[in-house]
Each structure stands twice: as C-alpha cells, then as structure tokens.
mmCIF file of the N, C-alpha and C atoms, coordinates in Angstrom:
data_MODEL
# 
_entry.id   MODEL 
# 
loop_
_atom_site.group_PDB 
_atom_site.id 
_atom_site.type_symbol 
_atom_site.label_atom_id 
_atom_site.label_alt_id 
_atom_site.label_comp_id 
_atom_site.label_asym_id 
_atom_site.label_entity_id 
_atom_site.label_seq_id 
_atom_site.pdbx_PDB_ins_code 
_atom_site.Cartn_x 
_atom_site.Cartn_y 
_atom_site.Cartn_z 
_atom_site.occupancy 
_atom_site.B_iso_or_equiv 
_atom_site.pdbx_formal_charge 
_atom_site.auth_seq_id 
_atom_site.auth_comp_id 
_atom_site.auth_asym_id 
_atom_site.auth_atom_id 
_atom_site.pdbx_PDB_model_num 
ATOM 1   N N  . MET A 1 1  ? 99.191  105.373 109.412 1.00 0.00 ? 1  MET A N  1 
ATOM 2   C CA . MET A 1 1  ? 100.185 105.652 108.385 1.00 0.00 ? 1  MET A CA 1 
ATOM 3   C C  . MET A 1 1  ? 100.252 107.161 108.155 1.00 0.00 ? 1  MET A C  1 
ATOM 4   N N  . ARG A 1 2  ? 101.456 107.594 107.800 1.00 0.00 ? 2  ARG A N  1 
ATOM 5   C CA . ARG A 1 2  ? 101.672 109.000 107.495 1.00 0.00 ? 2  ARG A CA 1 
ATOM 6   C C  . ARG A 1 2  ? 102.461 109.133 106.207 1.00 0.00 ? 2  ARG A C  1 
ATOM 7   N N  . ILE A 1 3  ? 102.251 110.241 105.541 1.00 0.00 ? 3  ILE A N  1 
ATOM 8   C CA . ILE A 1 3  ? 103.004 110.521 104.318 1.00 0.00 ? 3  ILE A CA 1 
ATOM 9   C C  . ILE A 1 3  ? 103.902 111.725 104.579 1.00 0.00 ? 3  ILE A C  1 
ATOM 10  N N  . ARG A 1 4  ? 105.091 111.662 104.026 1.00 0.00 ? 4  ARG A N  1 
ATOM 11  C CA . ARG A 1 4  ? 106.063 112.739 104.217 1.00 0.00 ? 4  ARG A CA 1 
ATOM 12  C C  . ARG A 1 4  ? 106.709 113.095 102.877 1.00 0.00 ? 4  ARG A C  1 
ATOM 13  N N  . ILE A 1 5  ? 107.173 114.340 102.805 1.00 0.00 ? 5  ILE A N  1 
ATOM 14  C CA . ILE A 1 5  ? 107.929 114.805 101.641 1.00 0.00 ? 5  ILE A CA 1 
ATOM 15  C C  . ILE A 1 5  ? 109.295 115.264 102.132 1.00 0.00 ? 5  ILE A C  1 
ATOM 16  N N  . ASP A 1 6  ? 110.341 114.726 101.536 1.00 0.00 ? 6  ASP A N  1 
ATOM 17  C CA . ASP A 1 6  ? 111.697 115.163 101.832 1.00 0.00 ? 6  ASP A CA 1 
ATOM 18  C C  . ASP A 1 6  ? 111.970 116.378 100.938 1.00 0.00 ? 6  ASP A C  1 
ATOM 19  N N  . LEU A 1 7  ? 111.874 117.554 101.505 1.00 0.00 ? 7  LEU A N  1 
ATOM 20  C CA . LEU A 1 7  ? 112.001 118.778 100.713 1.00 0.00 ? 7  LEU A CA 1 
ATOM 21  C C  . LEU A 1 7  ? 113.403 118.967 100.152 1.00 0.00 ? 7  LEU A C  1 
ATOM 22  N N  . ASP A 1 8  ? 114.402 118.315 100.751 1.00 0.00 ? 8  ASP A N  1 
ATOM 23  C CA . ASP A 1 8  ? 115.764 118.392 100.202 1.00 0.00 ? 8  ASP A CA 1 
ATOM 24  C C  . ASP A 1 8  ? 115.879 117.611 98.895  1.00 0.00 ? 8  ASP A C  1 
ATOM 25  N N  . ARG A 1 9  ? 115.054 116.592 98.732  1.00 0.00 ? 9  ARG A N  1 
ATOM 26  C CA . ARG A 1 9  ? 115.061 115.776 97.503  1.00 0.00 ? 9  ARG A CA 1 
ATOM 27  C C  . ARG A 1 9  ? 114.057 116.267 96.467  1.00 0.00 ? 9  ARG A C  1 
ATOM 28  N N  . CYS A 1 10 ? 113.068 117.025 96.895  1.00 0.00 ? 10 CYS A N  1 
ATOM 29  C CA . CYS A 1 10 ? 111.970 117.448 96.026  1.00 0.00 ? 10 CYS A CA 1 
ATOM 30  C C  . CYS A 1 10 ? 112.487 118.291 94.858  1.00 0.00 ? 10 CYS A C  1 
ATOM 31  N N  . SER A 1 11 ? 112.034 117.947 93.654  1.00 0.00 ? 11 SER A N  1 
ATOM 32  C CA . SER A 1 11 ? 112.450 118.685 92.452  1.00 0.00 ? 11 SER A CA 1 
ATOM 33  C C  . SER A 1 11 ? 111.393 119.694 92.006  1.00 0.00 ? 11 SER A C  1 
ATOM 34  N N  . LEU A 1 12 ? 110.328 119.841 92.780  1.00 0.00 ? 12 LEU A N  1 
ATOM 35  C CA . LEU A 1 12 ? 109.249 120.798 92.502  1.00 0.00 ? 12 LEU A CA 1 
ATOM 36  C C  . LEU A 1 12 ? 108.512 120.500 91.201  1.00 0.00 ? 12 LEU A C  1 
ATOM 37  N N  . ALA A 1 13 ? 108.471 119.248 90.796  1.00 0.00 ? 13 ALA A N  1 
ATOM 38  C CA . ALA A 1 13 ? 107.757 118.873 89.580  1.00 0.00 ? 13 ALA A CA 1 
ATOM 39  C C  . ALA A 1 13 ? 106.249 119.052 89.746  1.00 0.00 ? 13 ALA A C  1 
ATOM 40  N N  . GLY A 1 14 ? 105.748 118.875 90.959  1.00 0.00 ? 14 GLY A N  1 
ATOM 41  C CA . GLY A 1 14 ? 104.336 119.106 91.230  1.00 0.00 ? 14 GLY A CA 1 
ATOM 42  C C  . GLY A 1 14 ? 103.411 117.949 90.939  1.00 0.00 ? 14 GLY A C  1 
ATOM 43  N N  . GLU A 1 15 ? 103.963 116.797 90.582  1.00 0.00 ? 15 GLU A N  1 
ATOM 44  C CA . GLU A 1 15 ? 103.110 115.641 90.282  1.00 0.00 ? 15 GLU A CA 1 
ATOM 45  C C  . GLU A 1 15 ? 102.193 115.306 91.457  1.00 0.00 ? 15 GLU A C  1 
ATOM 46  N N  . CYS A 1 16 ? 102.697 115.406 92.671  1.00 0.00 ? 16 CYS A N  1 
ATOM 47  C CA . CYS A 1 16 ? 101.884 115.082 93.848  1.00 0.00 ? 16 CYS A CA 1 
ATOM 48  C C  . CYS A 1 16 ? 100.704 116.044 93.980  1.00 0.00 ? 16 CYS A C  1 
ATOM 49  N N  . VAL A 1 17 ? 100.953 117.321 93.811  1.00 0.00 ? 17 VAL A N  1 
ATOM 50  C CA . VAL A 1 17 ? 99.897  118.331 93.961  1.00 0.00 ? 17 VAL A CA 1 
ATOM 51  C C  . VAL A 1 17 ? 98.877  118.219 92.837  1.00 0.00 ? 17 VAL A C  1 
ATOM 52  N N  . TYR A 1 18 ? 99.341  118.088 91.617  1.00 0.00 ? 18 TYR A N  1 
ATOM 53  C CA . TYR A 1 18 ? 98.429  118.054 90.478  1.00 0.00 ? 18 TYR A CA 1 
ATOM 54  C C  . TYR A 1 18 ? 97.581  116.795 90.433  1.00 0.00 ? 18 TYR A C  1 
ATOM 55  N N  . ASN A 1 19 ? 98.172  115.664 90.797  1.00 0.00 ? 19 ASN A N  1 
ATOM 56  C CA . ASN A 1 19 ? 97.455  114.396 90.718  1.00 0.00 ? 19 ASN A CA 1 
ATOM 57  C C  . ASN A 1 19 ? 96.709  114.014 91.985  1.00 0.00 ? 19 ASN A C  1 
ATOM 58  N N  . HIS A 1 20 ? 97.097  114.582 93.127  1.00 0.00 ? 20 HIS A N  1 
ATOM 59  C CA . HIS A 1 20 ? 96.481  114.203 94.402  1.00 0.00 ? 20 HIS A CA 1 
ATOM 60  C C  . HIS A 1 20 ? 96.241  115.437 95.280  1.00 0.00 ? 20 HIS A C  1 
ATOM 61  N N  . PRO A 1 21 ? 95.364  116.335 94.828  1.00 0.00 ? 21 PRO A N  1 
ATOM 62  C CA . PRO A 1 21 ? 95.122  117.582 95.575  1.00 0.00 ? 21 PRO A CA 1 
ATOM 63  C C  . PRO A 1 21 ? 94.454  117.375 96.931  1.00 0.00 ? 21 PRO A C  1 
ATOM 64  N N  . LYS A 1 22 ? 93.925  116.177 97.203  1.00 0.00 ? 22 LYS A N  1 
ATOM 65  C CA . LYS A 1 22 ? 93.389  115.900 98.542  1.00 0.00 ? 22 LYS A CA 1 
ATOM 66  C C  . LYS A 1 22 ? 94.519  115.714 99.555  1.00 0.00 ? 22 LYS A C  1 
ATOM 67  N N  . LEU A 1 23 ? 95.687  115.334 99.056  1.00 0.00 ? 23 LEU A N  1 
ATOM 68  C CA . LEU A 1 23 ? 96.812  115.040 99.943  1.00 0.00 ? 23 LEU A CA 1 
ATOM 69  C C  . LEU A 1 23 ? 97.862  116.143 100.011 1.00 0.00 ? 23 LEU A C  1 
ATOM 70  N N  . PHE A 1 24 ? 98.003  116.927 98.924  1.00 0.00 ? 24 PHE A N  1 
ATOM 71  C CA . PHE A 1 24 ? 99.098  117.884 98.835  1.00 0.00 ? 24 PHE A CA 1 
ATOM 72  C C  . PHE A 1 24 ? 98.626  119.234 98.304  1.00 0.00 ? 24 PHE A C  1 
ATOM 73  N N  . GLU A 1 25 ? 99.370  120.273 98.682  1.00 0.00 ? 25 GLU A N  1 
ATOM 74  C CA . GLU A 1 25 ? 99.174  121.601 98.111  1.00 0.00 ? 25 GLU A CA 1 
ATOM 75  C C  . GLU A 1 25 ? 100.521 122.310 98.085  1.00 0.00 ? 25 GLU A C  1 
ATOM 76  N N  . PHE A 1 26 ? 100.650 123.301 97.213  1.00 0.00 ? 26 PHE A N  1 
ATOM 77  C CA . PHE A 1 26 ? 101.851 124.121 97.207  1.00 0.00 ? 26 PHE A CA 1 
ATOM 78  C C  . PHE A 1 26 ? 101.705 125.166 98.305  1.00 0.00 ? 26 PHE A C  1 
ATOM 79  N N  . GLY A 1 27 ? 102.769 125.351 99.070  1.00 0.00 ? 27 GLY A N  1 
ATOM 80  C CA . GLY A 1 27 ? 102.782 126.361 100.116 1.00 0.00 ? 27 GLY A CA 1 
ATOM 81  C C  . GLY A 1 27 ? 103.285 127.687 99.591  1.00 0.00 ? 27 GLY A C  1 
ATOM 82  N N  . ASP A 1 28 ? 103.328 128.666 100.466 1.00 0.00 ? 28 ASP A N  1 
ATOM 83  C CA . ASP A 1 28 ? 103.840 129.993 100.105 1.00 0.00 ? 28 ASP A CA 1 
ATOM 84  C C  . ASP A 1 28 ? 105.314 129.950 99.705  1.00 0.00 ? 28 ASP A C  1 
ATOM 85  N N  . ASP A 1 29 ? 106.000 128.902 100.132 1.00 0.00 ? 29 ASP A N  1 
ATOM 86  C CA . ASP A 1 29 ? 107.413 128.740 99.795  1.00 0.00 ? 29 ASP A CA 1 
ATOM 87  C C  . ASP A 1 29 ? 107.617 128.016 98.460  1.00 0.00 ? 29 ASP A C  1 
ATOM 88  N N  . ASP A 1 30 ? 106.504 127.731 97.742  1.00 0.00 ? 30 ASP A N  1 
ATOM 89  C CA . ASP A 1 30 ? 106.507 127.047 96.444  1.00 0.00 ? 30 ASP A CA 1 
ATOM 90  C C  . ASP A 1 30 ? 106.845 125.561 96.531  1.00 0.00 ? 30 ASP A C  1 
ATOM 91  N N  . TYR A 1 31 ? 106.959 125.020 97.732  1.00 0.00 ? 31 TYR A N  1 
ATOM 92  C CA . TYR A 1 31 ? 107.169 123.587 97.922  1.00 0.00 ? 31 TYR A CA 1 
ATOM 93  C C  . TYR A 1 31 ? 105.841 122.915 98.213  1.00 0.00 ? 31 TYR A C  1 
ATOM 94  N N  . PRO A 1 32 ? 105.708 121.645 97.842  1.00 0.00 ? 32 PRO A N  1 
ATOM 95  C CA . PRO A 1 32 ? 104.487 120.920 98.191  1.00 0.00 ? 32 PRO A CA 1 
ATOM 96  C C  . PRO A 1 32 ? 104.465 120.611 99.685  1.00 0.00 ? 32 PRO A C  1 
ATOM 97  N N  . HIS A 1 33 ? 103.269 120.643 100.252 1.00 0.00 ? 33 HIS A N  1 
ATOM 98  C CA . HIS A 1 33 ? 103.064 120.334 101.660 1.00 0.00 ? 33 HIS A CA 1 
ATOM 99  C C  . HIS A 1 33 ? 101.953 119.304 101.772 1.00 0.00 ? 33 HIS A C  1 
ATOM 100 N N  . VAL A 1 34 ? 102.066 118.457 102.782 1.00 0.00 ? 34 VAL A N  1 
ATOM 101 C CA . VAL A 1 34 ? 101.078 117.415 103.031 1.00 0.00 ? 34 VAL A CA 1 
ATOM 102 C C  . VAL A 1 34 ? 99.873  118.033 103.735 1.00 0.00 ? 34 VAL A C  1 
ATOM 103 N N  . LEU A 1 35 ? 98.676  117.737 103.232 1.00 0.00 ? 35 LEU A N  1 
ATOM 104 C CA . LEU A 1 35 ? 97.437  118.250 103.813 1.00 0.00 ? 35 LEU A CA 1 
ATOM 105 C C  . LEU A 1 35 ? 96.808  117.297 104.822 1.00 0.00 ? 35 LEU A C  1 
ATOM 106 N N  . VAL A 1 36 ? 97.115  116.018 104.721 1.00 0.00 ? 36 VAL A N  1 
ATOM 107 C CA . VAL A 1 36 ? 96.458  114.994 105.529 1.00 0.00 ? 36 VAL A CA 1 
ATOM 108 C C  . VAL A 1 36 ? 97.449  114.459 106.564 1.00 0.00 ? 36 VAL A C  1 
ATOM 109 N N  . ALA A 1 37 ? 97.107  114.590 107.828 1.00 0.00 ? 37 ALA A N  1 
ATOM 110 C CA . ALA A 1 37 ? 98.006  114.168 108.896 1.00 0.00 ? 37 ALA A CA 1 
ATOM 111 C C  . ALA A 1 37 ? 98.114  112.647 108.994 1.00 0.00 ? 37 ALA A C  1 
ATOM 112 N N  . SER A 1 38 ? 97.040  111.946 108.690 1.00 0.00 ? 38 SER A N  1 
ATOM 113 C CA . SER A 1 38 ? 97.021  110.499 108.837 1.00 0.00 ? 38 SER A CA 1 
ATOM 114 C C  . SER A 1 38 ? 96.285  109.869 107.663 1.00 0.00 ? 38 SER A C  1 
ATOM 115 N N  . LEU A 1 39 ? 96.859  108.800 107.133 1.00 0.00 ? 39 LEU A N  1 
ATOM 116 C CA . LEU A 1 39 ? 96.236  108.064 106.030 1.00 0.00 ? 39 LEU A CA 1 
ATOM 117 C C  . LEU A 1 39 ? 95.325  107.011 106.644 1.00 0.00 ? 39 LEU A C  1 
ATOM 118 N N  . HIS A 1 40 ? 94.183  107.448 107.128 1.00 0.00 ? 40 HIS A N  1 
ATOM 119 C CA . HIS A 1 40 ? 93.299  106.602 107.928 1.00 0.00 ? 40 HIS A CA 1 
ATOM 120 C C  . HIS A 1 40 ? 92.269  105.807 107.129 1.00 0.00 ? 40 HIS A C  1 
ATOM 121 N N  . THR A 1 41 ? 92.223  105.998 105.820 1.00 0.00 ? 41 THR A N  1 
ATOM 122 C CA . THR A 1 41 ? 91.289  105.210 105.006 1.00 0.00 ? 41 THR A CA 1 
ATOM 123 C C  . THR A 1 41 ? 92.053  104.492 103.899 1.00 0.00 ? 41 THR A C  1 
ATOM 124 N N  . PRO A 1 42 ? 91.517  103.382 103.426 1.00 0.00 ? 42 PRO A N  1 
ATOM 125 C CA . PRO A 1 42 ? 92.177  102.677 102.314 1.00 0.00 ? 42 PRO A CA 1 
ATOM 126 C C  . PRO A 1 42 ? 92.329  103.567 101.070 1.00 0.00 ? 42 PRO A C  1 
ATOM 127 N N  . GLN A 1 43 ? 91.372  104.436 100.812 1.00 0.00 ? 43 GLN A N  1 
ATOM 128 C CA . GLN A 1 43 ? 91.453  105.318 99.651  1.00 0.00 ? 43 GLN A CA 1 
ATOM 129 C C  . GLN A 1 43 ? 92.629  106.294 99.772  1.00 0.00 ? 43 GLN A C  1 
ATOM 130 N N  . LEU A 1 44 ? 92.814  106.874 100.952 1.00 0.00 ? 44 LEU A N  1 
ATOM 131 C CA . LEU A 1 44 ? 93.946  107.784 101.156 1.00 0.00 ? 44 LEU A CA 1 
ATOM 132 C C  . LEU A 1 44 ? 95.266  107.029 101.056 1.00 0.00 ? 44 LEU A C  1 
ATOM 133 N N  . GLN A 1 45 ? 95.313  105.813 101.544 1.00 0.00 ? 45 GLN A N  1 
ATOM 134 C CA . GLN A 1 45 ? 96.516  105.008 101.451 1.00 0.00 ? 45 GLN A CA 1 
ATOM 135 C C  . GLN A 1 45 ? 96.855  104.704 99.989  1.00 0.00 ? 45 GLN A C  1 
ATOM 136 N N  . LEU A 1 46 ? 95.839  104.388 99.204  1.00 0.00 ? 46 LEU A N  1 
ATOM 137 C CA . LEU A 1 46 ? 96.035  104.126 97.779  1.00 0.00 ? 46 LEU A CA 1 
ATOM 138 C C  . LEU A 1 46 ? 96.551  105.369 97.068  1.00 0.00 ? 46 LEU A C  1 
ATOM 139 N N  . GLU A 1 47 ? 95.951  106.515 97.346  1.00 0.00 ? 47 GLU A N  1 
ATOM 140 C CA . GLU A 1 47 ? 96.392  107.762 96.713  1.00 0.00 ? 47 GLU A CA 1 
ATOM 141 C C  . GLU A 1 47 ? 97.824  108.101 97.113  1.00 0.00 ? 47 GLU A C  1 
ATOM 142 N N  . ALA A 1 48 ? 98.179  107.845 98.353  1.00 0.00 ? 48 ALA A N  1 
ATOM 143 C CA . ALA A 1 48 ? 99.540  108.108 98.814  1.00 0.00 ? 48 ALA A CA 1 
ATOM 144 C C  . ALA A 1 48 ? 100.536 107.206 98.084  1.00 0.00 ? 48 ALA A C  1 
ATOM 145 N N  . GLU A 1 49 ? 100.198 105.949 97.919  1.00 0.00 ? 49 GLU A N  1 
ATOM 146 C CA . GLU A 1 49 ? 101.056 105.023 97.184  1.00 0.00 ? 49 GLU A CA 1 
ATOM 147 C C  . GLU A 1 49 ? 101.226 105.472 95.740  1.00 0.00 ? 49 GLU A C  1 
ATOM 148 N N  . GLN A 1 50 ? 100.144 105.925 95.130  1.00 0.00 ? 50 GLN A N  1 
ATOM 149 C CA . GLN A 1 50 ? 100.214 106.408 93.750  1.00 0.00 ? 50 GLN A CA 1 
ATOM 150 C C  . GLN A 1 50 ? 101.105 107.647 93.664  1.00 0.00 ? 50 GLN A C  1 
ATOM 151 N N  . ALA A 1 51 ? 100.951 108.557 94.612  1.00 0.00 ? 51 ALA A N  1 
ATOM 152 C CA . ALA A 1 51 ? 101.772 109.765 94.620  1.00 0.00 ? 51 ALA A CA 1 
ATOM 153 C C  . ALA A 1 51 ? 103.249 109.418 94.775  1.00 0.00 ? 51 ALA A C  1 
ATOM 154 N N  . ARG A 1 52 ? 103.533 108.486 95.664  1.00 0.00 ? 52 ARG A N  1 
ATOM 155 C CA . ARG A 1 52 ? 104.924 108.065 95.866  1.00 0.00 ? 52 ARG A CA 1 
ATOM 156 C C  . ARG A 1 52 ? 105.492 107.459 94.591  1.00 0.00 ? 52 ARG A C  1 
ATOM 157 N N  . SER A 1 53 ? 104.703 106.687 93.887  1.00 0.00 ? 53 SER A N  1 
ATOM 158 C CA . SER A 1 53 ? 105.206 106.005 92.690  1.00 0.00 ? 53 SER A CA 1 
ATOM 159 C C  . SER A 1 53 ? 105.458 106.956 91.518  1.00 0.00 ? 53 SER A C  1 
ATOM 160 N N  . VAL A 1 54 ? 104.771 108.087 91.455  1.00 0.00 ? 54 VAL A N  1 
ATOM 161 C CA . VAL A 1 54 ? 104.975 109.011 90.332  1.00 0.00 ? 54 VAL A CA 1 
ATOM 162 C C  . VAL A 1 54 ? 105.922 110.164 90.661  1.00 0.00 ? 54 VAL A C  1 
ATOM 163 N N  . CYS A 1 55 ? 106.361 110.253 91.898  1.00 0.00 ? 55 CYS A N  1 
ATOM 164 C CA . CYS A 1 55 ? 107.272 111.343 92.272  1.00 0.00 ? 55 CYS A CA 1 
ATOM 165 C C  . CYS A 1 55 ? 108.610 111.151 91.552  1.00 0.00 ? 55 CYS A C  1 
ATOM 166 N N  . PRO A 1 56 ? 108.985 112.081 90.655  1.00 0.00 ? 56 PRO A N  1 
ATOM 167 C CA . PRO A 1 56 ? 110.196 111.892 89.862  1.00 0.00 ? 56 PRO A CA 1 
ATOM 168 C C  . PRO A 1 56 ? 111.484 111.944 90.688  1.00 0.00 ? 56 PRO A C  1 
ATOM 169 N N  . SER A 1 57 ? 111.442 112.575 91.846  1.00 0.00 ? 57 SER A N  1 
ATOM 170 C CA . SER A 1 57 ? 112.662 112.677 92.652  1.00 0.00 ? 57 SER A CA 1 
ATOM 171 C C  . SER A 1 57 ? 112.688 111.682 93.813  1.00 0.00 ? 57 SER A C  1 
ATOM 172 N N  . GLY A 1 58 ? 111.629 110.915 93.980  1.00 0.00 ? 58 GLY A N  1 
ATOM 173 C CA . GLY A 1 58 ? 111.579 109.958 95.078  1.00 0.00 ? 58 GLY A CA 1 
ATOM 174 C C  . GLY A 1 58 ? 111.527 110.618 96.443  1.00 0.00 ? 58 GLY A C  1 
ATOM 175 N N  . ALA A 1 59 ? 110.928 111.800 96.517  1.00 0.00 ? 59 ALA A N  1 
ATOM 176 C CA . ALA A 1 59 ? 110.909 112.567 97.759  1.00 0.00 ? 59 ALA A CA 1 
ATOM 177 C C  . ALA A 1 59 ? 109.766 112.178 98.700  1.00 0.00 ? 59 ALA A C  1 
ATOM 178 N N  . ILE A 1 60 ? 108.815 111.382 98.221  1.00 0.00 ? 60 ILE A N  1 
ATOM 179 C CA . ILE A 1 60 ? 107.650 111.028 99.034  1.00 0.00 ? 60 ILE A CA 1 
ATOM 180 C C  . ILE A 1 60 ? 107.883 109.678 99.697  1.00 0.00 ? 60 ILE A C  1 
ATOM 181 N N  . SER A 1 61 ? 107.605 109.631 100.985 1.00 0.00 ? 61 SER A N  1 
ATOM 182 C CA . SER A 1 61 ? 107.698 108.371 101.713 1.00 0.00 ? 61 SER A CA 1 
ATOM 183 C C  . SER A 1 61 ? 106.429 108.171 102.542 1.00 0.00 ? 61 SER A C  1 
ATOM 184 N N  . ILE A 1 62 ? 106.142 106.915 102.839 1.00 0.00 ? 62 ILE A N  1 
ATOM 185 C CA . ILE A 1 62 ? 104.984 106.554 103.649 1.00 0.00 ? 62 ILE A CA 1 
ATOM 186 C C  . ILE A 1 62 ? 105.512 105.800 104.860 1.00 0.00 ? 62 ILE A C  1 
ATOM 187 N N  . GLU A 1 63 ? 105.100 106.250 106.034 1.00 0.00 ? 63 GLU A N  1 
ATOM 188 C CA . GLU A 1 63 ? 105.564 105.648 107.284 1.00 0.00 ? 63 GLU A CA 1 
ATOM 189 C C  . GLU A 1 63 ? 104.396 105.030 108.036 1.00 0.00 ? 63 GLU A C  1 
ATOM 190 N N  . PRO A 1 64 ? 104.672 103.952 108.771 1.00 0.00 ? 64 PRO A N  1 
ATOM 191 C CA . PRO A 1 64 ? 103.598 103.316 109.545 1.00 0.00 ? 64 PRO A CA 1 
ATOM 192 C C  . PRO A 1 64 ? 103.077 104.205 110.671 1.00 0.00 ? 64 PRO A C  1 
# 
C-alpha cells in the first residue's frame, strides 16, 4: 500500500503533518510530503487511514 497527497487539492491545513509526523513533513515548498514509501505494517496503515479521514480537503489517498 502507498499513501499519496494530491497537492492540487491540498489546503495546507497541516493536519497530516501535525498528527502523523512519521508519515508526513512539510517541504521547502510549504506543502506536505510523504515520508514513507510503503505502508508495510498494520500500524502505518492505521495511521494513514487516520490521516486520510482528518484531511479537510480530501487530498490524501491510499493505493494498493
């Protein structure tokens, strides 16, 4: 599984970075970036689902 951020939809609220710093960080461009290439553990998958559910702009997606 992989997690992605649609930067065109991102509202820069930062919920993903603040709540899940293992998965996301702000880049030099002030947009959030994914830190983890693969959601290879159940814990990372759970955190990704939580991040997707709190994203106010719906910019986070999880792919198989």
